[in-house]
The first five atom37 places (N, CA, C, CB, O) and aatype in JSON, in Angstrom:
{
  "aatype": [12, 1, 0, 15, 14, 14, 16, 7, 18, 10, 6, 9, 6, 1, 0, 10, 1, 10, 10, 0, 10, 7, 3, 15, 3, 9, 17, 9, 0, 15, 1, 10, 8, 7, 19, 3, 8, 14, 0, 0, 9, 11, 0, 0, 16, 10, 10, 1, 5, 7, 4, 1, 5, 5, 0, 5, 0, 12, 10, 6, 15, 16, 10, 0, 5, 10, 0, 7, 0, 14, 2, 7, 2, 7, 10, 0, 17, 13, 11, 2, 0, 7, 10],
  "atom_mask": [
    [1, 1, 1, 1, 1],
    [1, 1, 1, 1, 1],
    [1, 1, 1, 1, 1],
    [1, 1, 1, 1, 1],
    [1, 1, 1, 1, 1],
    [1, 1, 1, 1, 1],
    [1, 1, 1, 1, 1],
    [1, 1, 1, 0, 1],
    [1, 1, 1, 1, 1],
    [1, 1, 1, 1, 1],
    [1, 1, 1, 1, 1],
    [1, 1, 1, 1, 1],
    [1, 1, 1, 1, 1],
    [1, 1, 1, 1, 1],
    [1, 1, 1, 1, 1],
    [1, 1, 1, 1, 1],
    [1, 1, 1, 1, 1],
    [1, 1, 1, 1, 1],
    [1, 1, 1, 1, 1],
    [1, 1, 1, 1, 1],
    [1, 1, 1, 1, 1],
    [1, 1, 1, 0, 1],
    [1, 1, 1, 1, 1],
    [1, 1, 1, 1, 1],
    [1, 1, 1, 1, 1],
    [1, 1, 1, 1, 1],
    [1, 1, 1, 1, 1],
    [1, 1, 1, 1, 1],
    [1, 1, 1, 1, 1],
    [1, 1, 1, 1, 1],
    [1, 1, 1, 1, 1],
    [1, 1, 1, 1, 1],
    [1, 1, 1, 1, 1],
    [1, 1, 1, 0, 1],
    [1, 1, 1, 1, 1],
    [1, 1, 1, 1, 1],
    [1, 1, 1, 1, 1],
    [1, 1, 1, 1, 1],
    [1, 1, 1, 1, 1],
    [1, 1, 1, 1, 1],
    [1, 1, 1, 1, 1],
    [1, 1, 1, 1, 1],
    [1, 1, 1, 1, 1],
    [1, 1, 1, 1, 1],
    [1, 1, 1, 1, 1],
    [1, 1, 1, 1, 1],
    [1, 1, 1, 1, 1],
    [1, 1, 1, 1, 1],
    [1, 1, 1, 1, 1],
    [1, 1, 1, 0, 1],
    [1, 1, 1, 1, 1],
    [1, 1, 1, 1, 1],
    [1, 1, 1, 1, 1],
    [1, 1, 1, 1, 1],
    [1, 1, 1, 1, 1],
    [1, 1, 1, 1, 1],
    [1, 1, 1, 1, 1],
    [1, 1, 1, 1, 1],
    [1, 1, 1, 1, 1],
    [1, 1, 1, 1, 1],
    [1, 1, 1, 1, 1],
    [1, 1, 1, 1, 1],
    [1, 1, 1, 1, 1],
    [1, 1, 1, 1, 1],
    [1, 1, 1, 1, 1],
    [1, 1, 1, 1, 1],
    [1, 1, 1, 1, 1],
    [1, 1, 1, 0, 1],
    [1, 1, 1, 1, 1],
    [1, 1, 1, 1, 1],
    [1, 1, 1, 1, 1],
    [1, 1, 1, 0, 1],
    [1, 1, 1, 1, 1],
    [1, 1, 1, 0, 1],
    [1, 1, 1, 1, 1],
    [1, 1, 1, 1, 1],
    [1, 1, 1, 1, 1],
    [1, 1, 1, 1, 1],
    [1, 1, 1, 1, 1],
    [1, 1, 1, 1, 1],
    [1, 1, 1, 1, 1],
    [1, 1, 1, 0, 1],
    [1, 1, 1, 1, 1]
  ],
  "atom_positions": [
    [[118.74, 108.82, 107.34], [118.24, 109.33, 108.51], [116.47, 108.74, 108.55], [118.5, 111.12, 108.46], [115.84, 108.41, 107.55]],
    [[116.0, 108.74, 109.81], [114.72, 107.83, 110.03], [114.05, 109.1, 110.35], [114.69, 106.47, 111.29], [114.56, 110.08, 110.9]],
    [[112.8, 108.96, 109.92], [111.74, 109.61, 109.84], [110.72, 109.6, 110.83], [111.31, 109.32, 108.88], [110.04, 108.61, 111.12]],
    [[110.62, 110.68, 111.32], [110.07, 111.2, 112.66], [108.81, 110.27, 112.38], [109.8, 113.08, 112.89], [108.44, 109.9, 111.26]],
    [[108.14, 109.91, 113.74], [107.06, 109.06, 114.0], [105.85, 110.03, 113.7], [107.11, 108.43, 115.53], [106.18, 111.17, 113.39]],
    [[104.54, 109.77, 113.74], [103.35, 110.8, 113.5], [103.31, 111.33, 114.76], [101.86, 110.22, 113.02], [103.53, 110.82, 115.85]],
    [[103.05, 112.28, 114.46], [102.72, 113.49, 115.72], [101.84, 112.79, 116.76], [101.75, 115.0, 115.1], [100.68, 112.53, 116.44]],
    [[102.28, 112.46, 118.0], [101.76, 112.05, 119.38], [101.95, 110.69, 119.17], [0.0, 0.0, 0.0], [101.38, 110.18, 120.13]],
    [[102.47, 109.68, 118.42], [102.51, 108.39, 118.03], [102.88, 107.91, 119.53], [103.58, 108.04, 116.72], [102.17, 107.3, 120.34]],
    [[104.31, 108.4, 119.65], [105.37, 108.12, 120.5], [104.54, 108.4, 122.23], [106.85, 109.28, 120.01], [104.61, 107.57, 123.13]],
    [[104.04, 109.3, 122.31], [103.3, 109.87, 123.57], [102.43, 108.86, 124.18], [102.4, 111.1, 123.24], [102.43, 108.39, 125.32]],
    [[101.39, 108.55, 122.73], [100.34, 107.75, 122.87], [100.55, 106.41, 123.45], [99.79, 107.64, 121.72], [100.02, 106.22, 124.55]],
    [[101.17, 105.52, 122.97], [102.05, 104.49, 122.72], [102.51, 104.57, 124.46], [103.33, 104.82, 121.31], [102.27, 103.57, 125.14]],
    [[103.05, 105.53, 124.98], [103.84, 105.43, 126.11], [102.78, 105.63, 127.3], [105.08, 106.51, 126.09], [103.1, 105.33, 128.45]],
    [[101.5, 106.14, 127.01], [100.46, 106.3, 127.72], [99.79, 105.07, 128.08], [99.69, 107.11, 127.12], [99.57, 104.79, 129.26]],
    [[99.46, 104.31, 127.08], [98.83, 102.7, 126.89], [99.46, 101.9, 127.98], [99.26, 101.88, 125.31], [98.9, 101.36, 128.93]],
    [[100.81, 101.93, 127.64], [101.8, 101.32, 128.7], [101.81, 101.45, 129.79], [102.82, 101.51, 128.63], [101.95, 100.49, 130.54]],
    [[101.65, 102.79, 130.27], [101.37, 103.05, 131.91], [99.85, 102.74, 132.18], [101.7, 104.78, 132.42], [99.51, 102.41, 133.32]],
    [[99.1, 102.83, 131.35], [97.51, 102.62, 131.32], [97.62, 100.7, 131.87], [96.65, 103.04, 129.2], [97.16, 100.16, 132.87]],
    [[98.33, 100.18, 130.86], [98.58, 98.8, 131.09], [99.07, 98.2, 132.55], [99.57, 98.49, 130.12], [98.73, 97.17, 133.14]],
    [[100.02, 99.25, 132.91], [101.01, 98.9, 134.57], [99.67, 99.4, 135.74], [103.03, 100.4, 134.86], [99.56, 99.01, 136.9]],
    [[99.11, 100.0, 135.28], [98.23, 100.52, 136.36], [98.11, 101.85, 136.66], [0.0, 0.0, 0.0], [97.07, 102.29, 137.14]],
    [[99.13, 102.6, 136.43], [99.44, 103.51, 136.97], [98.06, 104.59, 137.24], [100.56, 103.93, 136.21], [96.9, 104.3, 136.91]],
    [[98.39, 105.59, 137.77], [97.34, 106.69, 138.38], [97.01, 107.43, 137.17], [97.95, 107.76, 139.63], [97.86, 108.15, 136.65]],
    [[95.48, 107.26, 136.55], [94.94, 108.18, 135.9], [95.38, 109.61, 135.98], [93.8, 108.07, 136.17], [95.71, 110.33, 135.04]],
    [[95.36, 109.82, 136.84], [95.51, 111.7, 136.98], [97.31, 111.71, 136.16], [95.53, 112.54, 139.46], [97.68, 112.31, 135.15]],
    [[97.82, 111.13, 136.76], [99.54, 111.3, 136.78], [99.7, 110.81, 135.29], [100.58, 110.17, 138.1], [100.38, 111.57, 134.6]],
    [[99.15, 109.58, 134.6], [99.16, 109.96, 132.72], [98.49, 110.67, 132.32], [98.84, 109.05, 131.73], [98.98, 111.02, 131.24]],
    [[97.17, 111.39, 132.57], [96.63, 112.54, 132.24], [97.65, 113.97, 132.21], [95.53, 112.62, 133.19], [97.59, 114.88, 131.38]],
    [[98.58, 113.85, 133.35], [99.39, 115.18, 133.41], [100.47, 114.56, 132.06], [100.29, 115.58, 135.31], [100.68, 115.38, 131.16]],
    [[101.11, 113.2, 131.94], [102.24, 113.15, 130.81], [101.28, 113.32, 129.86], [103.26, 111.77, 130.6], [102.09, 113.6, 128.97]],
    [[99.92, 113.39, 129.14], [99.33, 113.65, 127.99], [99.06, 115.39, 127.68], [98.0, 112.78, 128.07], [98.66, 115.98, 126.67]],
    [[99.39, 115.75, 128.71], [99.5, 117.05, 128.65], [100.14, 118.02, 127.61], [99.97, 117.21, 129.59], [101.35, 117.96, 127.78]],
    [[99.82, 118.94, 126.55], [101.1, 119.34, 126.09], [101.07, 118.25, 124.68], [0.0, 0.0, 0.0], [101.43, 118.69, 123.58]],
    [[100.72, 117.12, 124.81], [100.71, 116.28, 123.17], [100.27, 116.8, 122.3], [100.02, 115.1, 122.92], [99.07, 117.07, 122.38]],
    [[100.91, 117.12, 121.24], [100.17, 117.92, 120.01], [99.06, 116.87, 119.28], [101.43, 118.46, 118.74], [99.26, 116.56, 118.1]],
    [[98.06, 116.41, 119.91], [97.01, 115.12, 119.15], [95.98, 115.49, 119.82], [97.31, 113.31, 119.37], [95.89, 115.69, 121.03]],
    [[94.79, 115.64, 118.6], [93.53, 116.01, 119.67], [93.01, 114.74, 120.53], [92.12, 116.6, 118.78], [92.39, 114.81, 121.59]],
    [[93.44, 113.42, 119.75], [93.0, 112.61, 120.78], [93.57, 112.32, 122.21], [92.93, 111.6, 120.25], [92.8, 111.94, 123.09]],
    [[94.82, 112.48, 122.44], [95.71, 112.46, 123.72], [95.04, 113.73, 124.71], [97.54, 112.77, 123.26], [95.04, 113.6, 125.94]],
    [[94.48, 114.94, 124.06], [93.83, 115.95, 124.78], [92.28, 115.87, 125.43], [93.89, 116.97, 123.89], [91.9, 116.51, 126.41]],
    [[91.44, 114.86, 124.6], [90.12, 114.22, 125.07], [90.75, 112.84, 125.86], [88.96, 113.82, 123.61], [90.28, 112.71, 126.99]],
    [[91.54, 112.01, 125.53], [92.13, 111.17, 126.78], [92.25, 111.55, 128.2], [93.38, 110.9, 126.53], [91.72, 111.02, 129.18]],
    [[93.17, 112.74, 128.12], [93.24, 113.57, 129.6], [92.05, 113.7, 130.35], [93.68, 115.03, 129.45], [91.64, 113.17, 131.38]],
    [[91.54, 114.68, 129.45], [90.46, 114.87, 130.12], [89.33, 113.41, 130.89], [89.81, 115.72, 129.04], [88.63, 113.36, 131.9]],
    [[89.62, 112.5, 129.89], [88.54, 111.64, 130.26], [89.33, 110.93, 131.31], [87.87, 110.71, 129.07], [88.66, 110.6, 132.3]],
    [[90.85, 110.55, 131.32], [91.1, 110.28, 132.66], [90.69, 111.17, 134.05], [92.38, 110.18, 132.6], [90.06, 110.83, 135.06]],
    [[91.22, 112.26, 133.7], [90.44, 113.22, 135.02], [89.19, 112.63, 135.41], [90.01, 114.87, 134.58], [89.07, 112.04, 136.49]],
    [[88.32, 112.75, 134.65], [86.72, 112.53, 135.22], [86.86, 111.05, 135.49], [85.28, 112.92, 134.02], [85.7, 110.73, 135.73]],
    [[87.71, 109.81, 135.59], [87.84, 108.78, 135.7], [86.97, 107.37, 134.9], [0.0, 0.0, 0.0], [86.43, 106.31, 135.22]],
    [[87.28, 108.2, 133.63], [86.93, 107.49, 132.4], [88.06, 106.68, 132.0], [86.52, 108.43, 131.29], [88.48, 106.91, 130.86]],
    [[88.75, 105.63, 132.79], [89.79, 105.04, 132.33], [89.2, 104.16, 130.85], [90.42, 104.13, 133.61], [89.42, 104.53, 129.7]],
    [[88.6, 103.23, 131.14], [88.17, 102.65, 129.62], [87.89, 103.09, 128.61], [87.34, 102.07, 129.51], [88.08, 102.68, 127.46]],
    [[87.27, 104.24, 129.11], [86.95, 105.28, 127.44], [88.21, 105.77, 126.79], [86.0, 106.96, 127.7], [88.61, 105.63, 125.64]],
    [[88.77, 106.43, 127.91], [90.49, 107.05, 127.34], [91.08, 105.82, 127.02], [91.67, 107.93, 128.63], [91.8, 105.82, 126.02]],
    [[90.89, 104.62, 127.74], [92.12, 103.61, 126.83], [91.58, 103.14, 125.33], [92.48, 101.94, 127.78], [92.42, 102.88, 124.47]],
    [[90.21, 103.03, 125.04], [89.69, 102.37, 123.79], [90.17, 103.58, 122.98], [87.94, 101.95, 123.71], [90.84, 103.33, 121.98]],
    [[89.91, 104.81, 123.27], [90.37, 105.67, 122.34], [91.71, 105.88, 122.16], [89.88, 106.73, 122.51], [91.91, 106.41, 121.07]],
    [[92.79, 105.66, 122.84], [93.95, 105.98, 122.75], [94.44, 104.83, 121.8], [94.59, 106.17, 124.09], [95.32, 104.9, 120.94]],
    [[93.64, 103.74, 122.18], [94.66, 101.96, 121.42], [93.57, 102.57, 119.75], [93.82, 99.14, 122.65], [94.03, 102.11, 118.7]],
    [[92.75, 103.17, 119.63], [91.88, 103.45, 118.19], [93.23, 104.43, 117.64], [89.93, 104.5, 118.4], [93.93, 104.16, 116.66]],
    [[93.35, 105.38, 118.34], [94.39, 106.57, 117.73], [95.66, 105.82, 117.35], [94.81, 107.87, 118.93], [96.33, 106.09, 116.36]],
    [[95.9, 104.96, 118.12], [97.51, 104.44, 118.11], [97.25, 103.78, 116.7], [98.13, 103.18, 119.57], [97.67, 104.28, 115.66]],
    [[96.6, 102.74, 116.76], [95.91, 101.93, 115.25], [96.07, 102.78, 113.94], [94.07, 101.69, 115.38], [96.39, 102.35, 112.83]],
    [[95.79, 104.04, 114.28], [95.4, 104.96, 112.91], [96.45, 105.7, 112.45], [94.26, 106.02, 113.1], [96.73, 105.91, 111.27]],
    [[97.26, 106.25, 113.81], [98.4, 106.52, 113.36], [99.15, 105.46, 112.63], [99.04, 106.97, 114.31], [99.41, 105.75, 111.46]],
    [[99.64, 104.01, 113.16], [100.23, 103.35, 112.84], [100.23, 102.79, 111.27], [100.06, 102.73, 113.69], [101.09, 102.15, 110.66]],
    [[98.88, 103.31, 110.83], [99.01, 103.54, 109.36], [97.79, 102.43, 108.86], [0.0, 0.0, 0.0], [97.58, 102.49, 107.65]],
    [[96.92, 101.38, 109.65], [96.01, 100.8, 109.15], [94.77, 100.87, 110.17], [96.48, 99.52, 108.76], [95.02, 100.91, 111.37]],
    [[93.33, 100.89, 109.69], [92.25, 100.71, 110.56], [92.28, 99.16, 111.68], [90.95, 100.72, 109.46], [91.63, 98.8, 112.66]],
    [[92.97, 98.81, 111.21], [92.96, 97.08, 112.09], [94.32, 97.37, 112.48], [92.75, 95.23, 111.01], [94.62, 96.36, 113.12]],
    [[95.6, 98.33, 112.49], [96.47, 98.41, 113.13], [97.52, 97.3, 112.52], [0.0, 0.0, 0.0], [98.64, 97.17, 113.02]],
    [[97.04, 96.45, 111.31], [98.29, 95.7, 110.57], [99.11, 97.12, 109.99], [97.68, 94.44, 109.06], [100.25, 96.67, 109.87]],
    [[99.17, 98.24, 109.66], [99.81, 99.15, 108.91], [101.25, 98.8, 108.94], [0.0, 0.0, 0.0], [101.98, 98.22, 108.13]],
    [[101.49, 99.53, 110.57], [102.57, 100.18, 110.69], [103.76, 100.74, 109.59], [103.0, 99.48, 111.45], [104.91, 100.3, 109.5]],
    [[103.25, 101.67, 108.9], [103.87, 102.27, 107.66], [105.19, 102.78, 108.32], [102.91, 103.54, 106.88], [106.28, 102.37, 107.91]],
    [[105.07, 103.74, 109.41], [105.69, 104.73, 109.84], [107.02, 103.46, 110.22], [104.8, 105.79, 111.1], [108.22, 103.69, 110.07]],
    [[106.54, 102.38, 110.63], [108.11, 101.68, 110.88], [108.44, 101.06, 110.11], [108.42, 100.86, 111.87], [109.49, 100.49, 110.4]],
    [[107.71, 100.6, 108.23], [108.43, 99.9, 107.73], [109.34, 101.34, 107.07], [107.65, 98.7, 106.83], [110.4, 101.21, 106.45]],
    [[108.63, 102.81, 107.38], [109.73, 103.71, 106.04], [110.88, 104.07, 106.89], [109.01, 105.46, 105.19], [111.84, 104.55, 106.28]],
    [[111.03, 103.9, 108.56], [111.63, 104.35, 108.86], [113.05, 103.48, 108.89], [111.05, 104.84, 109.69], [114.17, 103.83, 109.25]],
    [[112.6, 102.31, 108.42], [113.4, 101.04, 108.53], [114.42, 100.36, 109.31], [0.0, 0.0, 0.0], [115.55, 99.88, 109.21]],
    [[113.3, 100.6, 110.28], [113.65, 99.61, 111.8], [113.85, 98.39, 111.9], [112.72, 99.55, 112.75], [114.08, 97.89, 113.0]]
  ]
}
């Protein structure tokens, strides 16, 4: 049985992909609505205010932390999940 990813990990990763693709800030903010992670809520607010770069930086930092290392090199969840 695989372990579940950390809360909010998949949604935050998906939001970063949408940002990279150039999707609408408002649409991405709506995708983050309801995600059970404080950074997702704050990023959605920033996106609605037009602060795309600030939201992206916050999401990238959070994703690295959720992955298991401050520099993004841990990916503890993936190692433990047997992927």
